[in-house]
C-alpha positions as CSV (number, residue, x, y, z in Angstrom):
1,M,56.2,25.3,-8.8
2,D,53.9,26.7,-6.3
3,I,52.4,24.0,-4.8
4,E,49.4,25.4,-3.0
5,F,48.5,26.8,-6.8
6,N,48.7,23.5,-8.3
7,K,46.5,21.5,-5.5
8,R,43.8,24.3,-5.9
9,E,44.0,23.9,-9.4
10,D,43.3,20.4,-9.1
11,Q,40.4,20.5,-7.0
12,N,38.5,23.0,-8.5
13,R,39.5,21.3,-11.8
14,L,37.7,18.3,-10.4
15,K,34.6,19.7,-9.9
16,L,34.3,21.3,-12.8
17,S,34.3,17.6,-14.0
18,E,31.8,16.9,-12.2
19,I,29.5,19.3,-13.3
20,N,30.5,18.1,-17.1
21,R,30.1,14.7,-16.2
22,L,26.2,16.0,-14.5
23,L,25.8,18.2,-18.0
24,T,26.4,14.8,-20.1
25,E,23.7,13.1,-18.5
26,I,21.2,15.9,-18.6
27,K,21.7,16.2,-22.4
28,K,20.6,12.9,-22.7
29,G,16.9,14.1,-21.9
30,G,14.5,11.1,-21.0
31,G,17.3,8.5,-21.8
32,E,18.5,7.0,-25.0
33,K,15.6,4.9,-26.0
34,R,13.4,7.9,-25.9
35,L,15.8,10.1,-28.6
36,Q,15.7,7.2,-30.5
37,K,12.1,6.4,-30.4
38,L,11.8,10.3,-31.9
39,R,14.1,9.4,-34.7
40,D,12.0,6.5,-35.7
41,E,9.0,8.3,-35.9
42,G,10.7,10.7,-38.3
43,K,12.1,13.4,-36.1
44,M,15.0,15.4,-34.7
45,T,15.7,15.4,-31.0
46,A,15.3,18.8,-29.8
47,R,19.1,19.7,-29.3
48,E,19.4,18.1,-32.8
49,R,17.1,20.6,-33.9
50,I,18.9,23.5,-32.2
51,E,22.3,22.3,-33.8
52,Y,21.2,22.5,-37.3
53,L,19.5,25.7,-36.9
54,L,22.6,27.3,-35.6
55,D,24.9,29.1,-37.5
56,K,28.0,26.7,-37.6
57,D,31.2,27.3,-36.1
58,S,29.3,30.4,-33.8
59,D,29.3,30.8,-30.6
60,S,26.2,29.9,-28.4
61,I,25.6,29.7,-24.6
62,E,22.9,27.5,-23.2
63,I,20.5,29.0,-20.6
64,G,18.7,26.4,-17.8
65,A,20.8,23.1,-18.5
66,F,20.6,22.4,-15.0
67,A,16.6,23.2,-14.8
68,G,15.1,20.6,-13.1
69,Y,18.0,18.7,-11.8
70,E,16.9,16.1,-8.9
71,M,13.6,17.6,-8.7
72,Y,10.2,15.9,-9.6
73,E,12.0,12.7,-8.8
74,E,8.6,10.9,-7.6
75,H,7.4,11.8,-10.8
76,G,10.6,10.3,-13.2
77,G,12.4,13.6,-13.0
78,C,12.4,16.4,-15.6
79,P,16.0,17.0,-17.3
80,S,16.8,20.4,-18.2
81,G,13.1,21.1,-17.3
82,G,11.7,19.6,-20.7
83,V,13.1,22.2,-22.6
84,V,15.9,23.5,-24.3
85,V,16.7,27.4,-24.7
86,V,19.7,28.6,-26.1
87,M,21.1,31.7,-27.2
88,G,23.0,31.5,-30.6
89,Y,23.0,32.9,-34.0
90,V,21.0,32.2,-37.2
91,S,21.9,33.4,-40.1
92,G,24.1,36.0,-38.6
93,R,21.3,37.0,-36.4
94,Q,21.6,36.6,-32.6
95,C,18.7,35.5,-31.3
96,I,16.7,32.9,-28.4
97,I,15.5,29.1,-29.0
98,V,13.5,27.7,-26.9
99,A,12.9,24.1,-28.0
100,N,10.4,21.3,-26.1
101,D,12.0,18.0,-25.4
102,A,9.4,15.8,-26.0
103,S,12.1,12.8,-25.3
104,V,10.8,14.3,-21.5
105,K,7.2,13.4,-20.6
106,A,6.2,13.6,-24.0
107,G,7.4,17.8,-23.5
108,A,4.9,18.2,-21.0
109,W,5.0,21.2,-18.7
110,F,6.0,20.7,-15.3
111,P,6.5,24.2,-13.0
112,I,10.4,24.5,-14.0
113,T,9.3,24.5,-17.7
114,G,7.3,27.2,-17.1
115,K,9.5,29.5,-14.9
116,K,12.3,28.2,-18.0
117,N,10.0,29.5,-20.9
118,L,9.1,32.9,-19.2
119,R,13.3,33.1,-18.5
120,A,13.5,32.5,-22.4
121,Q,10.9,35.1,-23.0
122,E,12.3,37.5,-20.4
123,I,15.8,37.6,-21.5
124,A,14.1,38.6,-25.4
125,M,12.3,41.0,-24.5
126,E,14.8,42.7,-22.8
127,N,17.3,42.5,-25.1
128,R,14.4,43.1,-28.1
129,L,16.1,39.8,-29.4
130,P,14.3,36.9,-31.9
131,I,12.5,34.2,-30.3
132,I,12.3,31.0,-32.1
133,Y,9.9,28.0,-30.7
134,L,10.5,24.4,-32.0
135,V,7.3,23.2,-30.4
136,D,6.9,19.2,-29.6
137,S,4.4,19.6,-26.6
138,A,2.0,17.4,-24.7
139,G,0.9,20.3,-22.6
140,V,0.5,21.1,-18.8
141,Y,1.6,18.1,-17.1
142,L,-1.7,17.5,-15.6
143,P,-0.8,15.7,-11.9
144,M,1.3,19.0,-11.3
145,Q,-1.3,20.9,-12.9
146,D,-2.1,23.5,-9.9
147,E,1.7,24.7,-9.8
148,I,1.5,25.5,-13.5
149,F,-1.7,26.5,-14.8
150,P,-3.6,29.5,-12.9
151,D,-0.7,31.8,-11.1
152,K,0.6,35.0,-12.8
153,E,4.5,33.8,-13.2
154,M,2.7,30.6,-14.8
155,F,1.5,28.8,-17.6
156,G,-0.7,31.8,-19.5
157,R,2.2,34.4,-18.5
158,I,3.7,33.0,-22.1
159,F,1.3,33.7,-24.1
160,R,0.2,37.3,-22.4
161,N,4.0,37.8,-23.4
162,N,3.5,36.8,-26.9
163,A,1.1,39.5,-27.3
164,K,3.5,42.2,-25.3
165,M,6.6,41.0,-27.8
166,S,4.7,41.5,-30.8
167,A,2.6,44.9,-30.1
168,A,6.9,45.5,-29.1
169,G,8.0,44.4,-32.4
170,I,10.1,41.7,-31.3
171,I,10.3,39.3,-33.5
172,Q,8.8,35.6,-32.9
173,I,8.5,32.7,-35.1
174,S,7.2,29.0,-34.3
175,A,7.4,25.8,-35.7
176,V,5.4,23.1,-34.6
177,M,7.2,19.7,-35.5
178,G,5.0,17.7,-32.9
179,S,1.9,17.9,-30.4
180,C,0.8,21.1,-29.7
181,V,-2.3,20.9,-27.5
182,A,-4.8,23.2,-25.3
183,G,-3.7,26.5,-24.1
184,G,-0.1,26.0,-25.7
185,A,-1.6,25.8,-29.1
186,Y,-2.0,29.8,-28.5
187,L,2.1,30.0,-28.5
188,P,2.8,29.2,-32.7
189,I,-0.2,31.0,-33.4
190,M,0.8,34.6,-31.5
191,S,4.3,34.6,-33.4
192,D,4.4,36.7,-36.3
193,E,5.0,33.4,-38.9
194,A,3.7,29.6,-37.8
195,M,4.9,26.5,-39.4
196,I,3.5,22.5,-39.3
197,V,5.5,19.8,-40.1
198,E,3.6,17.2,-42.1
199,G,2.9,13.9,-40.7
200,T,4.5,14.8,-37.2
201,G,3.1,18.2,-36.3
202,S,-0.3,18.7,-35.1
203,I,-2.1,21.9,-33.3
204,F,-5.5,21.6,-31.8
205,L,-7.2,22.8,-28.6
206,A,-8.5,19.3,-27.5
207,G,-7.1,16.1,-29.0
208,S,-9.4,13.4,-30.7
209,Y,-9.9,11.4,-27.2
210,L,-11.6,14.5,-25.7
211,V,-13.6,15.5,-28.8
212,K,-14.9,12.3,-28.6
213,A,-15.7,12.5,-25.1
214,A,-16.7,16.2,-24.9
215,I,-19.1,16.3,-28.0
216,G,-19.3,12.3,-29.2
217,E,-17.6,12.9,-32.5
218,S,-15.4,10.2,-34.0
219,I,-12.3,12.3,-35.6
220,D,-8.3,10.8,-35.7
221,N,-5.9,13.9,-34.5
222,E,-4.5,14.4,-38.2
223,T,-7.9,15.1,-39.8
224,L,-8.5,17.2,-36.6
225,G,-5.3,19.3,-36.3
226,G,-3.0,18.2,-38.7
227,A,-0.3,19.8,-41.1
228,T,-2.9,19.5,-44.1
229,T,-5.6,20.6,-42.1
230,H,-4.8,24.1,-40.7
231,C,-2.9,25.4,-43.8
232,S,-5.4,24.3,-46.1
233,I,-8.8,24.2,-44.1
234,S,-8.1,26.8,-41.1
235,G,-5.9,28.8,-42.2
236,V,-3.8,28.5,-39.2
237,T,-0.9,28.2,-39.9
238,D,1.7,30.3,-42.5
239,Y,4.0,27.1,-44.2
240,K,3.5,23.1,-44.4
241,A,7.1,21.3,-44.0
242,K,7.9,18.0,-45.3
243,D,10.2,17.9,-42.4
244,D,11.9,19.0,-39.5
245,K,15.0,20.1,-41.6
246,D,12.4,21.8,-44.4
247,A,10.9,23.6,-41.4
248,L,14.7,24.5,-40.3
249,N,15.7,26.1,-43.6
250,R,12.5,27.8,-43.4
251,I,13.1,29.5,-40.3
252,K,16.4,30.1,-41.5
253,N,15.4,32.1,-44.7
254,I,13.2,34.1,-43.0
255,M,16.1,35.2,-40.2
256,K,18.0,36.1,-43.3
257,S,15.2,38.8,-44.6
258,L,15.1,40.7,-41.5
259,G,15.9,44.0,-40.8
260,S,18.8,46.1,-39.2
261,T,17.6,47.6,-35.4
262,D,18.2,50.4,-33.6
263,K,21.4,49.9,-31.5
264,A,21.8,51.0,-27.5
265,G,25.7,52.4,-28.2
266,F,28.0,50.5,-25.9
267,D,31.4,51.1,-27.0
268,R,33.7,48.0,-28.6
269,I,36.9,48.4,-30.0
270,E,38.9,45.4,-31.2
271,S,39.0,42.1,-28.6
272,A,42.2,41.4,-27.0
273,L,43.0,38.1,-25.1
274,P,44.0,38.5,-21.4
275,K,47.8,38.6,-20.5
276,E,46.8,36.7,-17.6
277,K,45.6,33.1,-18.5
278,P,42.1,32.3,-17.4
279,E,42.9,29.0,-17.0
280,N,44.7,30.4,-13.8
281,I,41.1,30.9,-12.3
282,F,41.4,27.4,-11.3
283,G,44.7,27.9,-8.9
284,I,43.7,31.2,-7.9
285,M,40.2,30.4,-6.4
286,P,41.1,28.2,-3.1
287,A,38.7,24.9,-2.8
288,S,37.3,26.4,0.4
289,R,34.6,29.1,0.5
290,T,36.4,30.3,3.8
291,E,39.8,31.3,2.6
292,Q,41.5,34.4,1.3
293,Y,42.6,35.5,-2.0
294,D,43.2,38.4,-4.3
295,T,40.5,39.5,-6.4
296,Y,42.6,41.5,-8.9
297,E,44.4,38.3,-9.9
298,I,41.1,37.5,-10.6
299,I,40.1,40.0,-12.9
300,K,43.4,40.1,-15.0
301,C,42.3,36.5,-15.9
302,L,39.2,38.1,-17.2
303,V,39.5,41.8,-18.8
304,D,41.4,42.7,-22.1
305,N,45.2,43.0,-21.6
306,S,44.6,42.3,-18.3
307,E,44.2,45.8,-17.9
308,Y,41.8,48.0,-15.8
309,E,41.5,51.6,-14.5
310,E,40.4,51.2,-11.0
311,Y,37.9,53.7,-9.3
312,K,38.7,55.2,-5.7
313,P,41.5,52.2,-5.3
314,D,42.7,53.7,-1.4
315,Y,39.1,53.9,-0.5
316,G,36.6,51.4,0.6
317,K,38.9,48.5,-0.6
318,S,36.4,45.7,0.4
319,I,35.1,46.3,-3.1
320,I,36.9,46.7,-6.1
321,C,35.3,49.2,-8.6
322,A,37.0,49.3,-12.1
323,T,36.4,49.7,-15.4
324,A,37.9,48.1,-18.2
325,R,37.0,46.1,-21.7
326,I,36.2,42.3,-22.4
327,D,36.0,41.1,-25.5
328,G,36.5,44.7,-26.7
329,W,32.9,45.6,-24.9
330,S,33.4,48.9,-22.4
331,V,32.6,47.5,-19.0
332,G,32.6,48.5,-15.3
333,I,33.0,46.1,-12.9
334,V,32.2,45.7,-9.4
335,A,34.2,43.1,-7.4
336,N,34.4,41.5,-4.0
337,Q,37.6,41.8,-2.7
338,R,38.1,38.3,-0.7
339,K,41.4,39.1,1.5
340,L,42.0,41.4,4.4
341,V,42.5,44.7,3.9
342,K,43.7,47.6,5.7
343,S,41.0,50.9,5.6
344,G,42.2,54.2,5.7
345,K,41.7,54.8,9.1
346,G,43.9,51.6,9.7
347,E,41.1,49.5,10.7
348,M,41.7,45.9,9.1
349,Q,38.3,44.5,7.2
350,F,37.0,41.0,6.3
351,G,37.4,40.3,2.6
352,G,33.8,39.5,1.1
353,V,32.2,41.9,4.0
354,I,30.6,44.9,2.3
355,Y,31.2,47.9,4.7
356,S,30.3,51.4,4.8
357,D,32.6,52.9,2.6
358,S,32.9,50.0,-0.1
359,A,28.9,50.2,-0.1
360,D,29.6,54.1,-0.6
361,K,32.1,53.8,-3.6
362,A,30.1,50.8,-5.1
363,T,27.2,53.3,-5.0
364,R,29.1,56.1,-6.5
365,F,30.7,53.5,-9.0
366,I,27.4,52.3,-10.2
367,A,25.8,56.2,-10.9
368,N,28.8,56.9,-12.9
369,C,28.6,53.7,-15.2
370,N,25.1,54.8,-15.8
371,Q,26.1,58.4,-16.7
372,R,29.0,56.9,-19.3
373,K,26.5,54.5,-20.7
374,I,29.0,51.2,-19.6
375,P,27.3,48.0,-18.8
376,L,28.3,46.6,-15.3
377,V,29.8,43.2,-14.1
378,F,29.3,42.0,-10.7
379,L,31.9,39.2,-9.7
380,Q,29.8,38.2,-6.3
381,D,32.2,36.2,-3.5
382,V,30.4,38.1,-0.7
383,T,29.8,37.2,2.7
384,G,27.2,39.7,4.2
385,F,27.0,43.2,5.1
386,M,29.6,44.0,8.3
387,V,27.7,43.3,11.8
388,G,28.1,44.6,15.2
389,S,27.9,47.5,17.1
390,K,30.6,49.9,15.4
391,S,28.5,49.0,12.3
392,E,25.2,49.5,13.0
393,H,26.3,53.1,14.9
394,G,28.2,53.9,11.6
395,G,25.3,53.5,9.5
396,I,26.1,50.4,7.5
397,I,22.0,49.8,6.9
398,K,21.5,53.1,5.3
399,D,25.1,52.6,3.4
400,G,23.9,49.1,2.3
401,A,20.6,50.3,1.3
402,K,21.9,53.3,-1.0
403,M,23.7,50.5,-2.9
404,V,20.9,48.0,-3.1
405,N,19.1,51.1,-4.5
406,A,22.1,52.3,-7.4
407,V,21.7,48.5,-8.3
408,S,17.8,48.5,-7.9
409,N,17.7,51.7,-10.5
410,S,20.4,51.2,-12.6
411,V,19.1,51.7,-16.3
412,V,22.6,50.2,-18.3
413,P,22.8,46.2,-18.7
414,K,23.9,44.1,-15.6
415,F,25.9,40.7,-15.3
416,T,26.5,38.9,-12.8
417,V,29.1,36.2,-11.8
418,I,29.1,34.3,-8.6
419,T,32.6,33.2,-8.6
420,G,32.4,32.3,-4.7
421,N,29.9,33.0,-2.2
422,S,26.9,34.4,-2.6
423,Y,25.1,35.1,1.2
424,G,22.3,37.1,2.5
425,A,21.9,40.9,1.8
426,G,25.5,41.0,-0.2
427,N,23.1,39.0,-3.0
428,Y,21.2,41.6,-3.1
429,A,23.7,44.5,-3.1
430,M,25.9,42.8,-5.5
431,C,23.0,42.1,-8.4
432,G,21.5,38.9,-7.3
433,K,18.8,37.1,-9.5
434,A,15.9,39.8,-7.9
435,Y,18.0,42.4,-9.4
436,D,17.3,42.2,-13.2
437,P,21.1,40.5,-14.2
438,R,20.8,40.2,-17.8
439,L,22.4,37.1,-17.4
440,I,23.6,35.8,-14.6
441,V,26.1,32.4,-13.8
442,A,27.6,30.8,-11.4
443,W,31.4,29.2,-11.4
444,P,31.5,25.4,-10.1
445,W,31.9,25.7,-6.7
446,A,29.7,28.6,-5.9
447,D,27.6,28.8,-2.8
448,L,24.3,30.6,-2.6
449,A,22.1,31.1,0.4
450,V,21.0,33.5,3.1
451,M,24.0,32.4,5.2
452,G,27.3,30.3,5.6
453,G,26.5,26.6,6.4
454,A,28.6,26.4,9.3
455,Q,26.9,29.3,11.1
456,A,23.3,28.5,9.5
457,A,24.1,24.9,11.1
458,K,25.0,25.8,14.5
459,V,21.9,28.7,14.7
460,L,19.3,25.6,13.6
461,A,21.1,23.1,16.0
462,Q,20.5,25.4,18.4
463,I,16.6,25.7,17.9
464,Q,16.4,22.4,17.7
465,E,18.1,21.4,20.8
466,S,16.3,24.0,22.4
467,T,12.7,22.7,21.7
468,L,14.0,19.0,22.5
469,K,15.1,21.1,26.3
470,K,11.7,22.2,26.2
471,Q,10.2,18.5,26.2
472,G,11.8,17.8,29.0
473,K,15.2,15.5,26.8
474,E,18.5,16.2,27.5
475,I,20.6,16.2,25.2
476,T,24.2,14.6,24.8
477,E,27.4,15.5,23.3
478,E,26.8,12.6,20.5
479,E,23.5,13.6,20.6
480,H,24.0,17.2,19.4
481,N,26.9,16.2,17.0
482,E,24.4,14.1,15.6
483,I,21.9,16.8,15.1
484,L,24.8,19.1,13.6
485,D,26.1,16.3,11.3
486,S,22.3,16.0,9.7
487,I,21.5,19.5,9.6
488,S,24.7,20.3,8.1
489,K,24.6,18.0,5.4
490,K,21.0,18.9,4.7
491,Y,21.9,23.1,4.3
492,Q,25.1,22.2,2.6
493,K,23.3,20.7,0.1
494,Q,20.7,23.5,-0.6
495,T,24.0,25.8,-0.6
496,E,25.3,24.4,-3.5
497,A,25.5,25.5,-7.1
498,T,23.5,22.7,-9.0
499,Y,21.0,23.2,-6.2
500,A,20.6,27.5,-7.5
501,A,20.5,26.3,-11.2
502,A,17.9,23.8,-10.5
503,R,15.4,26.0,-9.9
504,L,16.8,29.2,-12.4
505,W,18.3,31.5,-9.7
506,T,21.2,31.6,-12.1
507,D,21.2,31.1,-15.9
508,A,24.2,28.7,-15.7
509,I,26.9,26.6,-13.9
510,I,30.0,27.6,-16.8
511,N,33.5,27.0,-17.1
512,P,35.3,30.0,-15.6
513,I,37.2,30.3,-19.0
514,D,34.0,30.8,-20.7
515,T,33.3,33.5,-18.8
516,R,34.5,36.1,-21.1
517,K,32.3,34.7,-24.0
518,W,28.8,34.9,-21.6
519,I,29.6,38.4,-20.8
520,S,30.6,39.4,-24.6
521,M,27.4,37.3,-25.8
522,G,25.0,39.1,-23.2
523,I,26.1,42.7,-23.9
524,E,25.7,42.0,-27.9
525,A,22.4,41.4,-26.8
526,A,21.7,44.2,-24.9
527,N,23.3,46.6,-27.3
528,H,19.9,45.4,-29.9
529,A,18.2,47.4,-27.0
530,P,18.4,51.1,-26.7
531,I,18.2,52.6,-23.2
532,T,14.4,54.5,-22.7
533,E,14.9,55.0,-19.0
534,K,16.4,57.9,-17.2
535,F,18.8,56.7,-14.3
536,N,17.2,58.3,-10.8
537,M,17.7,56.6,-7.6
538,G,14.9,58.4,-6.2
539,V,14.8,59.0,-1.9
540,I,18.0,57.8,-0.4
541,Q,19.3,58.0,2.9
542,V,21.8,60.0,3.6
């Protein structure tokens, strides 16, 4: 029995348990009373609608469940950003589903709601997946309209994307199952097919109260913009459904009728489970982000048959590059080695740090995968690039820039799993959110920040103490410790996986055992979008 393994396993499973507990609360949306109120109105809840629509016993993944977590508390909060986004299968077709949660502020759009909707559309556009909108929203949350309405990556971008997707031939289907107000009314009507539920669905640019205030006309909402009006008089919607299930059944039938699409041609063979159990990850990963471990052991828990073909195993050892298969798909893996290694020159190199030789190797490996049309999987546990005079004189900046260049210009799909640390420029080189991974997820204990918590807190404390000293104040050791402790707690909170997921810096916090499913579904989605660009790194510093 390995006591250290068991201790790590217990601590990491506790972290996963806490994430699952938070998710259970988040999935209650605006609370059980509000959910029951929707049911009493003859509606299904957002999550019930999605569950009914998805094929039974099929895989699905939820995008952005933690969006809005611990944000907007002065406004009552916004669980899951007030919208549920799922990648799954409807009538056997992989697709994206976006469902407004009317139990959260009547489905009103907060800033994070807009960001999450745009992320859903981005995934659909990148992978040419059909997207289904289940609309039930009161429109922009007016107290925060200045943060959701006017800018490029805000509310209006949704409808621009509707138009772009339509022009690109990406299927969009909408069901208006509740309110659909003001600018939001354009979303379903810019879809390929739109339906409305009788009695609960309504579409109008301005509701009855605003119409009365603006032009003095008295009219009820149903006559103004209900199902009969839009199906029989205005022609705005294509179908009238008698209830939620009728609308969802119609969507299923539409999805059955879709023709086949071109494929990118990523290689897949019959899947095989890893020989090393994926649940061993809990015992391999340390509880502390500063401790070492062997990343090869993690890779063996993720790849088919626990087999991989390593590229340049004796060079640039602080990054592992290897080809393997995940659920049958051919993948190229770029992973940070987290244990101390010795270079070919006999120098010791810290785990999780990117050195010139490892950056060089990774750059070439990424180019090779693009040449061979192999999707890339980044396993991030990175503390940054090596610093100091030796590294600077050795050209770490240009070598790091080459790796960033390769990641930026890669045309094969990229998928990022933050297994531990994700600090500074290491986040960039290892395909952080800014580098367009098709999906990016974190394990429950992941940390994301510009630098590690201990170092950052010391720097910030020094700056604060220096300011106080300039004001003539002497700092006692007790005061120093209080300042350091206060800053450490605040900074540490900002590095946690939940903080990042709340702001959609990652798509999800996942159970490590589900990593294979996320990567497999992600590559299957990417396979719907043939690669049209040529891989070209442009000018690089040599």
